[in-house]
C-alpha positions as CSV (number, residue, x, y, z in Angstrom):
1,M,-0.4,12.6,-21.6
2,S,-1.8,10.0,-19.2
3,M,-3.2,10.8,-15.7
4,T,-0.1,9.5,-14.1
5,D,2.4,11.6,-16.1
6,R,2.2,14.4,-13.5
7,I,2.5,12.1,-10.4
8,E,5.6,12.4,-8.2
9,L,6.5,9.5,-5.9
10,R,8.6,10.1,-2.8
11,R,9.1,8.8,0.7
12,S,6.2,9.9,2.9
13,L,7.0,12.6,5.4
14,P,5.3,13.6,8.7
15,V,4.1,16.7,6.9
16,D,1.9,14.4,4.7
17,L,-0.1,13.2,7.7
18,P,-3.2,15.4,7.3
19,R,-3.7,14.3,3.6
20,I,-2.8,10.6,4.4
21,A,-5.3,10.6,7.3
22,H,-8.0,12.1,5.1
23,I,-7.4,9.5,2.4
24,E,-7.3,6.8,5.0
25,A,-10.7,7.9,6.5
26,A,-12.3,8.0,3.1
27,S,-10.9,4.6,2.0
28,F,-11.4,2.3,5.0
29,S,-14.3,1.4,7.3
30,D,-11.9,1.1,10.2
31,P,-9.2,3.7,9.5
32,W,-6.0,3.9,11.4
33,P,-5.8,6.7,14.0
34,E,-3.5,9.6,13.2
35,D,-1.0,8.6,15.9
36,S,-0.6,5.2,14.3
37,L,-0.2,6.7,10.8
38,L,2.4,9.1,12.2
39,T,4.4,6.2,13.6
40,E,4.4,4.6,10.1
41,L,5.8,7.9,8.6
42,R,8.9,7.9,10.9
43,T,12.1,6.8,9.3
44,D,13.6,3.6,10.7
45,R,15.0,0.3,9.6
46,M,11.6,-1.4,9.0
47,R,9.1,1.2,7.7
48,R,8.9,2.1,4.0
49,P,6.1,4.7,3.5
50,L,5.6,6.1,0.0
51,S,3.5,9.0,-1.2
52,A,2.1,9.9,-4.6
53,L,1.8,13.6,-5.2
54,R,0.0,15.6,-7.9
55,N,0.9,19.3,-7.9
56,G,2.5,19.0,-4.5
57,E,-0.6,17.4,-2.9
58,V,-0.7,13.8,-1.6
59,V,-3.2,11.8,-3.7
60,G,-2.2,8.3,-2.6
61,Y,0.1,6.4,-0.3
62,L,1.5,3.0,0.4
63,M,3.0,1.8,3.7
64,A,5.2,-1.2,3.8
65,W,7.5,-3.0,6.3
66,K,10.7,-4.7,5.4
67,V,11.0,-7.7,7.7
68,A,14.1,-9.9,6.9
69,D,13.7,-10.9,3.3
70,E,9.9,-10.2,3.2
71,W,8.2,-6.9,2.1
72,H,4.8,-6.6,3.8
73,V,2.4,-4.0,2.3
74,I,0.3,-2.8,5.3
75,N,-1.7,-0.1,3.5
76,L,-2.4,1.3,0.0
77,A,-5.0,3.9,-0.7
78,V,-5.7,6.5,-3.3
79,A,-7.8,9.7,-2.9
80,T,-11.4,9.2,-4.0
81,G,-11.2,11.5,-7.1
82,E,-7.9,9.9,-8.2
83,R,-8.9,6.3,-8.2
84,R,-8.7,4.1,-11.3
85,S,-6.1,6.5,-12.8
86,G,-3.0,4.3,-12.3
87,I,-1.8,5.8,-9.1
88,G,-2.2,2.6,-7.1
89,T,-0.2,0.7,-9.8
90,L,2.6,3.3,-9.7
91,L,2.8,3.0,-5.9
92,L,2.7,-0.8,-5.9
93,E,5.3,-1.1,-8.7
94,A,7.6,1.4,-7.0
95,T,7.4,-0.4,-3.7
96,L,8.0,-3.8,-5.3
97,A,11.1,-2.4,-7.1
98,A,12.4,-1.1,-3.8
99,A,11.7,-4.5,-2.2
100,V,13.8,-6.2,-4.8
101,A,16.6,-3.6,-4.5
102,E,16.7,-4.3,-0.8
103,G,17.0,-8.0,-1.3
104,C,13.4,-9.2,-0.5
105,R,12.2,-12.4,-2.0
106,T,8.5,-12.1,-1.3
107,A,5.8,-9.4,-0.9
108,T,2.8,-10.1,1.2
109,L,-0.4,-8.3,2.3
110,E,-3.9,-8.9,3.7
111,V,-7.1,-8.0,2.0
112,R,-10.7,-8.2,3.2
113,V,-12.3,-11.3,1.7
114,G,-15.1,-9.2,0.3
115,N,-13.0,-6.5,-1.2
116,E,-13.3,-7.7,-4.8
117,P,-11.8,-4.6,-6.5
118,A,-8.6,-4.9,-4.3
119,L,-8.4,-8.7,-4.9
120,A,-8.7,-8.1,-8.6
121,F,-6.1,-5.3,-8.5
122,Y,-3.5,-7.5,-6.6
123,A,-4.2,-10.5,-8.9
124,R,-3.4,-8.3,-11.9
125,H,-0.1,-7.6,-10.2
126,G,0.8,-11.2,-9.7
127,F,-0.4,-11.8,-6.1
128,E,-1.9,-15.1,-5.1
129,S,-4.0,-16.0,-2.0
130,I,-2.1,-18.4,0.4
131,E,-4.1,-18.2,3.6
132,R,-7.4,-17.1,5.1
133,R,-7.4,-15.4,8.5
134,P,-10.7,-15.7,10.2
135,Q,-12.3,-12.6,11.8
136,Y,-9.2,-10.5,11.0
137,Y,-11.0,-7.2,10.8
138,R,-12.2,-5.9,14.1
139,D,-14.9,-3.6,12.8
140,T,-16.9,-6.3,11.0
141,G,-15.3,-9.5,12.0
142,E,-14.6,-10.1,8.3
143,D,-12.0,-12.6,7.2
144,A,-8.7,-11.5,5.5
145,L,-7.0,-13.3,2.7
146,V,-3.2,-13.3,2.9
147,L,-1.7,-12.6,-0.6
148,I,1.8,-13.3,-1.7
149,R,4.0,-12.4,-4.7
150,L,7.4,-13.9,-5.3
151,L,9.9,-11.3,-6.3
152,A,12.6,-11.5,-8.9
153,A,15.3,-9.3,-10.2
154,T,13.1,-8.6,-13.2
155,D,10.7,-6.7,-10.9
156,R,13.1,-3.7,-10.7
């Protein structure tokens, strides 16, 4: 049995906020404040939050926006003790399948230019760099790379 066999994926809920905020703070040098995270957990026409749970506890999350025919991944993080176990892949594959099901043609995201593990992860999943955004990250002034993946019906 693999590490991901016991993972449940479902839409993120406001009750997930404490764990998501904890994972966020442990994962990013400039974490989103809880009120911003809570906004992303609300159900509306644009937001698509997804949680990965093990034994009922959130161990990873992905937040995305559907804007016209584009799916924009705004955040993906996995709890420190759960990293490199396939949870990030499960979350990304599930959100890309949802994007295709909702008629999206592309998926995009931004990554810190110095975040080599994330860049390698997204490259393994078919994302390519299309643009550099200078001084995108306010905490360090680091540039961001904009990554894109073309979506097809085979991504379901």
